[in-house]
N, C-alpha and C positions, 0 to 999 in steps of 0.2 A: 605168928607174927602180930604184932599189936599196934593197931592203927594209931597214926597220929594226926591231928586237925593242923592244918596251917592258918593263920588268920595273916592279910596284909592291910596295910593301910594303902588309902592310894597315893600316897606322895611317896612311899615305898614301892606300890607297882609300877608307878612311873617311872620310878631309877632305876628298875629292872629291866621293864618294858616301855619304852617310852614311845611305841609306835603301835600302842595295842589299840584294838577297836572292840568294844561292847555292846553286843546285839540284843534285842528283847525277841519274843517267840515270834512276834511278826517281822522280823528284819529292820525296826527302825534302829539308829542308833541312840543308845542312852550314853555313853559315854565314852572317851577317847585319850589316848596319851599325848602329852603335852608336845612332844615333837611333831607327830602325826599333821597335830594343828597349823604348826608353820606350812606346814607340804600341802595342807587342804584346808584353808580357812572356811569352805563352806561349811565342814561338819559343826563350826557353833550353831547354825539351825535346826542341827539335829534332824537330818530328813530320813529317808528310807535311805538303806544301805544300797539299793539298784537306782537311784537317781544320782548316785556320785560315782559308784564302781562297777566295773563288769569284771568276773571272772574270767581270765585267759584261759590257766590250766588248773583243773579239767576246764573245757570250753563247755560254758552253759550260757547258750543264748540270750534267754529270758529267765532272771533271776525269780524265783517264788519261793514261798514255803514248801509247795509241793516236791521239787527239783533241789531245794539247797544241801540234802543230806547227801547227795554225789560228792561235797565238796571235801567231806569231813575224813580223817585218818589219811590225809594224803597231803603232799606238799602242794601248797596254792600258791599261783601266782595270780593277783591281782591288780590293775591299773587303774587309773582315775582318768574319767571319761574325757575331762577338761584341768588341766592341759595334759594331750595325750602321752607324754614322755615320762610321766612319774607310773613306776611300778614296783610293788611291795610284795616279795616274797617270804612267806611263813606256813603258817597252817589255823585253822578254825577246829576248836575244840567247843562241843556240847557244854552247857552249865545248865544250873538249875533257872528256868526262865528266860532263857536265851542262848546265845553263842558267845563266845571270844577269838578275837583275832590274834594272834602273838606272831608277830614279824618284825622284818626293818627296809628299809626301802633298798632295791636292788641296784645300786651303784659302781659303775663299775671303773671309775675313775674320782680324783680329790676331786675334779672341776664340778660334777655333779653335786658334791658337798657343798661346792661353794654357790655354782650357778641356782642352789635351792635356800640359800640364805641360811644354813646349817652349820655348828659350830661340834668342836670335840663334847660338849658338854649337853649337846643334844642325843648323843649315843649312850648306851650301858656299857658298862667297862667292857662285858664279857663279848661285845658284838665283834665279831673279827675284822670289821670295818675299820675300827681303830687302830689294828697294826696297818691295815694301808695306808690309814694316817699319817702315823708315825712313820712308816717308812718314806711317805711321800715327802714328811717336813724333813727329814734327814737327809732327802737324796736334793731336798731345795737348799739345804743350809750346807752340805757336803760337797753336792756336785754340782755346782752353779756351770759351770763349763759344757756339763751336759742339756743346758737348759733347752735348745734347739733342737738337739735330739729327742728330748723330754715330750717337746711339743709337736716334734713331728709323731712320736710313739703315740701321745695323747690323741693327736687328730685321726692317726690309722685307729686307735680305740674306738674312738668317738663311730666313726667310718663302719666298725667291726659291730659295733653296737648297735647301730642301725640295721644292720647285715643280719646279724642275730635277732634282732626284733623282727624283722621283716620274713624272716625264715622262720622263726618262733609261730608266727601268725602262721604264714604258708602253711608248717607242719600241723600246725594246730586245724585250719581247714581240709589238708588233704587228708590228713588221719580220721576226719569224721566225713569224709566223702565218699557216698556209696560207689563214684567211678573208681577204677584202679587207677593211682597215680603214681609215677615212676621218677626219681631224679637221678640223672647220670651226665658224665663229664661229656665234653665234645668228642672224645676218643670213644664213647660209647659204655664205659665202666659205670654200673650202677652203684650209687652212693646212698641212698634212699626209695623205700618204697612203704605205700600203706598196707593195710590188711587186706584191703579190696583185692589189690595188686596180687596180693599171696594167693588168696582163695581163686584169682582166675589162673595164675600158673602150677596153682598146688605143690608149693613149695612154701617152707620156712625162710626167716630173714637170713639166718645164715648160710643158707644154701646162695641166696640171690646178692647180698651185698659184695660188691667186688666182681662182679660177672660181668659178661660182654652184654647190653641188653637185648643185641638182634638176635641171641640165643634162645629167646625166649618167650613161651606165649605169643599171645597176639602180633609181639612187634618180630617175631621170628623172621630170617630171612636167608635161605640155605644158599642163592646162587651170589657166587662172589663178587660178579661185575655189579651186579643190583646192590651190594655188601657194600664194596667200593661208591659206586653213587651215593648211596645214602650218606657215607661217612663224609665226603665231599660236601655234602649238603650242612652235614653239620658245620663243618668248618666256616661254612659261609653264611652260617645262620639263616639256613633256607626252614621254612615253616611248612611243615609237612600235615595235610589238614584232611579229614574226612575218608582216609584210607580205611577200607573195609576189609577185615579175614574172618577165618572162620575156626572154631577150637571144638574137639567132642570130648565130649566131659560128661563121665560114667553114662556111656553110650546114648548122649545126645549133644546134637549140633547146636552151639555157642555162637553167634554173631557178633563181632565187635568193631565199633568204631573207634580206629587212634588218630589224635591229635599230637604232634610234635612241637613242640617251638622253644627260641632259645632263652635263656636268663642272660642280660647282660648287666654291666657294672657301669660305673659312672664314666668311664673312659670308653665306653661305649663296645667293651671286649666282650666277647662268649666265655662266662664262665661255666656255665651250666646248661643242660637241656632237661627238660622235662616233658613225660607224657603224659596222658589222662587217655584211657582204654574206656570206654562206655560200652556197655551190655547193651546191644540195639537187636538181642534176637526175639524179643516181643515185637518190635517196630518191624522186624523183618518178616515177621509169621502174618503179623496185619497186611505188610504190603504183599506178601502171596496170595492172603485172602483177597484182598482187594483186585489183585493182577486176576483171581480167578473170577470174583464177584464179577470184574469190567468185561473178561470175556463172556458170563454168562450175560450181564448186563447188556452186552452190544447188541446181541442178537434179542433181546426183549422188544415185543412192543410196545413197552408201556417207557416213558422217559425214565432214566436214570442218571441222577446228579451226585457226586462225589465231593464234598466239601471238606476243608480243612476244618481246625476246632475253633477258628473264627466266623465259619461260614462263608470263608471265601470261595466261590467253584473252581475245582481242581479238574474235574472231568465231567464230560456228558456223552450218551451214547448217539447215534444216530438216530432213533425214535424221538430224542428230544428234540432235534432239529428238524425232524418230519413235523413235528407237531406245533413247536414254538416259531418257527423259522429261523431261529438264533444259530450260528456256528460255535463253535467252541472258541474261536478266536476273539468274537465278539462279545464271550462272557467269562472268559477264564480271568479269577483274581477279585469278580464282581460278587456281592451277595444277591441272594435269590431274588429277593423282594428289589434289590434295584430295578431287575431286569423284567420281571414278570409282573408288576404291581401295576394295577391303571386306577380309573377315576372310582370303578366301582368295586374295587377290592374291599374286602369287609377288612378295616383298621383292627377290630379286636381279634380276627382271625390272624392278621400280620403278629400283632403282640403276644398273642398264644403262641405261636410258633417260633419267635423270638424267644420267649421264657423257657419253652420245650428244651430248645437247642443249648440255650445258656445252660441250664441246669443237668444238660447230658439226658433227657429224659425224652422217651419214644413220643413219636405223636402220629397221628390219623385224623385228618379232616378235611373238608370240601372247601373250596374256595376258588375266586372266580380270578382268572388269570388273563393277560392279555399278552398275544402273540405280537411280532417285530411289526406286524403292518397293522397294529394298533386291533384286531380283532380279538373280541373277549370270550372265553372259554371256562367252562366250569371245568376244575379238576380236582382228583381226588390226591389228596398229598398222604402219603407214608414214609417214614423217616425214623432211624435210630441211629445212635453213636456207635461208634467201636474205638474202644478202650483200652487202656495198657493196663498191665498185672495190679497198678495202683487205684485204678478205676479213672485215671485220667483220660479226658477226650482227645484221642488222636483224630479221628476224621470222622465224617458224618455220609451216612449212605440214605438216599432219600430216592424213592418211586414217586413219578408223577402218573395217573393215568387222565388223557380227556374223558370225562363223563358227561360232556356239553349233550349228547342224543339222550342219554339216559336222564338227565335232569331234565331234558323237554319232555320226555315220554313221561314221566313223574309227573311233570305239572301239567300232561296232557290229562293221565288219570286224575289228577285233583279237579283239574275243570272240569270232567267228563264226571266225575263224581256229583261236584257240583251242580252239573248242569242237569244232571240226574234227579239230584235231589227238588231242585226247585221245580221241575218238570213236573215230580209227583207232588210236589207240594200244591203246585197250582193247576192240577189236571183238572177238567171238569167230569170226573169219575170218583169216586168215593175211595180211597187208596189206604189197608190195613195191612202191613208188614208187621210178621210177627216171627218170634226166634223157634227155636226147638222147641219152648219148653211153655210157646204161647204167652208170650211177654210181648209187648206192644215196643218194636222199632220205632215206626215213622207210621203217624197216621197224619191226613190233611184233611185241610179246611173243609171241602165238598164232603168228605164223609160224615164229619159233624154235623153238617148241614142237611144233609140227606136222613140222618139218623134224630134229628134234632139234639145234639150235643151241646148244651151252652156253654163250652168251655172251650179255652186255649188249646190246639191242636198237641201244642210241645206238654201239654200238663198230662196228656195221657200215658207220656212214654214209661215204659217199665209196668203199665198196669195186667194183669191176669186176664187175657181176652176169654176164658173160658168162664170167670166170672161176669164179665160185662155182658157175653152172650147172654146166659141164664136171665140177666136182667132186663135185655132187651129183646125177649123173644115174643113178648107181650104186643110188640109193633109189628108184629105180621100174624097173615090171616090163620096160619096153623101154625103156632109157635111148637109144639112137641115134632111136628115134622120139620120144622126150620132148624131145631137143634141134633134131631136126629142124623139130617144129611149131612149136617156140620161134621158129628163125629165119623160117618160112612167116609166122607170126603179125605179127613185126616188120617184115617186108617187106610186108605187106598193110596193116599200119595200119588194122585196120577193129574193130571193136567184136566180142568173143566172150565169149557169155555161157555159165557152166554147161557147160563141156565136162569131161567123165569123165577121170582119168587113174590107172590102176590101178598102185600101186604094189609093190616088192617085197614088202613083210610082210602081201600081201593086203588093206591099207588103199585104198578107195576115195577117191581129191581131186577136188573138184570146181572147175575152173578159169574166172577170169575175165580178159578184157583189156578194158582200156578207155585208148583213146588220147585225149591231153590236146591242145588246141589253144588258144593263144590268137590270136583272130582265125583267119587262114588258115595262124598259122606253129605247126610240131608242134614241141612244148615237153616231151616225154615222154611216160611212160605208167603207168598202175598196174596192178599183178597180183592178184589175188585168189585165195585157195586156201582151199578148206572142206570139211573131212573128213566126209563123208556116208557113210560106211560104215555107220552106223545108220540112218541115213534110206534108204539102197539096201534095207538089208535090211529095213527097217520096211515098205517100198513094196510089196516082194516079199511079205511076210507080207499086207499091204493088201490086195493082187491077189488073194492066193488068197482071204483072207475075202471080198473083194467077189463072188468067184465063187462062195464057198458062199451067200452069202445074196442072190445073183442066183436063183440054183437055188430058195432059199427061198422069193424071192418070186414067183416065176414059178409057183410049185405051191399057195401059198397061197388059203385061201379067200375074202381079200380082194382088192378089186380095186386095182389099180395102174394110174394114169391119171398121163402125163408131158406137161406140154403147154409152149410155146415162150411169148414175149410177147406172141404175136398171139393165143395161144389157140388154137394149131394142135396136133395130137396127136401126139406125137414117140416114144411107148411106151405099149404097155399089156400087162397080162401075161394068162396065160389067165383067169384068174378073172374079170378085168373082162370077158372077151370073155365070160362065162358069164353073168355078172351083168346084161350089155346084151343080150347076145343077139346081137351084132355080131360079125364077124370082122376081124383086125388091118387088111387091107387096105381095109375099108370104112370104117375110122377111120384110119389114119394120112395126116398132111398136113389133115384136116378140121378146121373148128372146133368144137370141143366142145360147145359153149352152143348153135350153130344145131341142133346134132341131137338135144340130151336136153332143153331147158330151156323153157318157155313165159316170156314177157316179165318177170312178178314174179320168178322165178327167176334170170332174166338177171339182174337189178339186185342179186341178193344175190350174184352172183358177182362181179359189176364191184367191189361193195366189198371183196370178201377180195381181189381181184386187186390194187387198189390198197394194201393194206397189206401183200401182198406184196413192193412196193418198197421197201419199209420196212423188209422183214428179218423181219416179223413172222408167227410160224406161228398157226394156230389149228385149232379144229373149229367145224363148224356144219352144220345139217341143210338137207337140200334136196330138191324135188319133182322128180323124174326120169320123161322117157319113153322107156321100152324099144322095142326094134327091133318088138315086139308090139301097139306102142301103150299096153300096160299102164303104170301108174303106179305108181312105186314111191318111196319115200322112202328116201334116203340118209344116211349120218353120212360125213360129208368131214374127215378131218383132212389139213388142205393147211400145204405149207411152200414157203418159196422155193425156187430150184435154182440153182446156182453153178457157173461153169465153173472150169478148174484154175486162172484167173489170179484169181478173187474176183470176177468178173462176173455180174450176174444175168442167166440166160437165159430164165427160165422159173419154173414151180411146179410141186411135185409130190404128188398127193393120193392117200391110202388111203379106198376106197371100202367102206364096209359096208353090206349092206340090214335096215336098220331097219323095215321096211314093218311085220313082225307087231308089231312094241315100239310103233309108231306108233299102229298098231289098239288096243290094250291103253291106250296114253295117253288115245287119245279117249275111250274107254268109261269109264276113270277120272275125265276132266273132266265125263262126263254124269252120273256116280255122286256127283261132288263138288259137282254142280249139286242133283240131286235130294235131298242131304243138306241141302242151303244152305235147301232149300224145306221140309223137314220142321222144321229148327228154327224157323224162322221160324213153324211151326203149331204148335208145339210152346211159341212163348212166348206165341202168340195164346190157347192152351189154359190156360196158365199165369194168365194173367190172368182168364180166364175162373173158372176153377177157382176161385183166390183170393175173386174176388168171390163164385160161389155159396158156396163154404166159410163164408166169413164171415160171409154172411146169415144164416144159421141161428145161429150164431154169439152173433151181435148179439141174434139173437130169446130166444135161452136164456139170454144175460146180463140181458135186461128183465124176464123169467117170473120168474128166480131174485130178483131185485131186490124187483118186485112180492110176492111170497109174504112175502119175509123184512118188509117192509115192511107188510104189512096181517096177517099170522098171525104177526108176532114175540110174541105175549104166548100163544098157544097151542102155539108148536111148544116142544117139549120141547128138553133141551141138546144130545141126542145126534142130533135131526133138525138143528137149527142149524148144529152140526159136518159135517154131509154136504153142508148147502147152502154151507159155506162153501168145502169140498172142491172141489164143481162150481165155485165161482167161478174157483177159481186153475188147476184144469185148463181152462176154456174162455178165460183171460187165456194161460196157457201155449201153448194152441192159435193163439190170435190171433198170439203172438209166434212162434210156429212157422212159420204160414202167410205171415207178413211178411217173415220171413228166407228163406222159400223163394223167395218173390217178387224180393227183393232178391237174392239168387243167380243165380234166371235170367237176369236184366236188367243184370249187370255187363257182358256181352259184348254186348249190345245197344244201348249207348249210344256214340253216333258219337263218334270221337276227334277234338272241337271240343275244342283244346288253347287255352288262353291264358294269361297269366303270373299265377299264383296264388298270395297271400301266404298261406302256411301258420300265422303267428300269426294270423291273423283266421281261419283254418277252425277252429284250436284253440281260439280266445276263442268261438266260435261254438257250437261243442261243450259248452264249459262252462257257457254259458248255457241249451243247450237238454233237455240229459240232467237225470238226479235224482240229486244230489250229497248224500249224509248229511253234517250238519254238522261229522261227527268227521273227515272226510277231507277232505284239501287238494289241489287240482289246481295243479302251476306249472310255467313253460316256464323252464329251465335257462338260456338265452340267446337272443338274437333268432332265429329260425328264417329261412330262405333263400325267396327270392320264386322259384317254380319253375314252367317252362312247362308244363303237365299239364292233366288236366281235373279239373275243380273237385269233382264229385259224386262221385267215385272216392278225392281225396283223404280228402274228408267221411265215406265209409263206411270206408275204412280207418283213420283217425286215432278215428272214433267208436267202432267194434268194440273197440279196442284198450284205448280210455279206459274205455269200459264194463265190460269184463270186468273191469279193474284195480279196479276201485270194486268190481263188483258180490261179488267174491271176495275182498276184504279183510277181515281178521279182527280187525284191531288196533284199539287204544282211539281213536289219533292215526294215521289211515291218510295214507300219502303217495302219491300218482302225480307222478313226473316226467317232463318230456318235453323231449328233447335231441337232438343231432346231431355229427357229427365229418363232414369232408369231405377226400379229396383230389384228383388233377387229374381224374378221371374220374367218380369218385361222389360220392352223398350217404348215410350210413349214420345212420338216425335211431333212436331209441330210446326206450320205454315202462317206463318202472321204477315198480315198487311196492315197499311192505314185507311185502305179503299172509303166507300160507302158505307159500308156494312150491310147485310143481307136481313132483310124486313121479316118478323117473325112468321108474316102468312105465308112466306115462300119457303122457309127452313125445312119443312117436312117432304119437299117436293125433289129438292134440289138434287139428290141420289137417284130420282127414276130417271130411267132410259127418255132422250127428247124432250126432256122438263129444262126449259131455262127461263130465269125470269128477267135475261139480260136482251136488250134490243141491239147488242153488239153481232154485227153480221158474221161474226166468226163463231158465236159461239153456236154449239151445236146442240148442247144439250146432252150429248155421250159422255164428256171427260171424267165429272166426278160418278156417271154409273162405272165408268172403266176403274176408278180408284175404289170405290165400293167395293167392287167386284174383286178386285186383288185384296184387299184385306180380308175379307171373307174366306179368300182361297187359304189366306193362313191361321184362321180361327183368331182373327183379331177384329177389333172394333172402332169405329170413326164417329166423331160428333164435330158439333163446332160451335164456337162462342162467337156471337156479334152483338157490337153495338152500331146504332147508325152513327155515321159520320165520323165514327172514332177508327172504325175497321172490324175485320174477320178473324178469327185463328181456328184452323181446323186441326183436330188433334186423331192423332192414328196411333193407338195401343196394338203392338203386337208381340207376340212371346219369343223369349230369346231363342229359345231353342222349338220353332213352330213347327207343326205338320200342317196337311191338308185339309179340307172338309171334304 
């Protein structure tokens, strides 16, 4: 058939296709029909097709050159993006260098034409819409009486149009939906379904349309009562949400979630129902997996956390609560970082975890977390996502383990390694660590100093020791023997300790070798070198000294005895043999206690053996039996005996014969007992003498009183003066006897200490002694309560206060009692404003019967009593005095005093 070419002018083409759109190959609008320009004025700007239009059928979400071919060779419906109610139907055809759209507006009434400012001339003559226009025009002319009815019809058409548009849109969306969608009437009759629904029920459209919806697929119900209940729900417009059921397809169980809801018209009447059936098989499988994982995780010692795809916590196991102290109620719905993050949590690690979760990637890292109590701990976090078949994240499964102890242990290892390295580097021995190939790993500064290597030790790391040993052999007295011994040690790989090497310059070096194994694998070795020149010279000197002192010990007058831990004699010197009467052969190997001691002295010795084990040296006395059965007293100075390794091997005792001294000591004890008996007799004598002396004094005092009373009128003045003198001397004699008696009784009072309130003592003294009206006795501040003897404190303060009152020569006399204290002592003071004590008398006032006063009542005993009491308590007494100003007595006594 002969091909014919057609050529159209633009005006002619506009006439037959007034709504055409010409596109270039990039889908930009090149030109367009005159009538479509009235509908869409934006076309004059010649924009991209996708900026103005969208393709509704077939539905293309994003128009591009890659997917545009899907719209060819079929009926196409396009819509203007703004305003939304302009729709065109037609077709796209490819052309050279682009595409052309041929079509016309999709109007359903003449009103659409009028509303869009179109006239009959805007349409092609062949356009069927002209017929609609003519019919409508004739109806307007011929049937005016039907105007109201037509308006109603038009309104219905408009509503129908909107419904159709909405239905078209829903149909397009539902058709493309991967979930099953079925549209049915309120009585359950299926009106429409998409392909996904057909796949679910495994039927074609002809078998489905018009059937009862509850007879098929996931919506199927067999129970009549349940069917009636659902149909009643349809009538009421009830929404059925989240119903789950399962079907077996190709021997595989599929789970579905069904949602049914009504479609209402403007009058809120239910006109349709539609159901969306979602295949949740994978989700169900994931739930089963999660349930299985949860049951496993619940018994896991590690913390297990399950989060949603946003990272929000949905479930935790008991171990999580045990580790973090948080319960499920406290963390559910929260982000993990919001629960466990704290001040020392690393922000970079938190960002890393967030990025991995956002991208659905697995993660494994260590991080510092915080418990509910704000206690930090190290946690190892491992997690991964659980995805659906499309790779979308459904859940996150995370395991956290408390690795605080492991971290602390690793830190301790690092610190130990650092300390060990620091120790090696700073050791006073030369250290050289080599690997199995004799490459230097570590060498310290002392090694370099020892062998005169003038470089930093770190610069030697990695050098070959075989070469350096060859170069350094000249430093040793016998170079070849030095190298040969190194090769021998390395071949044997056994530990060598303190091997001496003589160097060329006369120094002596002590070398040790330690092989290093990891399990059974040889992993290198350690050389240790130490300059022991001084040590060797010291040992030689020490040996000479030992020889010298051994000779001295062997010949000294004190016996030397050395025993082992079982008390068996190991060594004795000649003096011990002379002391005990035994020969060395009779004693060596024998138990010393069995030979020399009775049961009582064995117990003393055993107690000393026990303290020797604690490294204690001491001296003690013991009674021993000689070979001749003579008993002697020994003073033993004992000490523990150690071997060269510092191990206790026994004890050493130096024995001194103190028998004669012991006899003198016994005599001394007998003398002291005799002296004590004599003191007791003297005390008894003092009591008797006191009584015998006081008896005639009282008689004299009585006779004198009688004479004065009866002969007062016949006695002249001189005789009365003599009688008064006799009374004074008798009174002084009475004071003197009382003082002597008190002085003698000071030591005889038992040390029956009690808590004594010194304020009470002073106040009692003030009440009982004679205080002239012109003298005032005061206590400067409250005195302490002291654990002491009440009688002695009474005597001490009474004598001091009485002394201050008797000798006070002022018109207004003052006596003040005060004290100070430090950590260990009280210092009491008794101050007066009397005449003072001249320096020449101060050293005598505490002596018995010494008094510098002319007062008849002064016996010279009171201050002696005071001094004796103070010395009884290990105290000290002294005075400070100034002529005509006064005198202060100071008494310093320990707070916890004992007796001399």
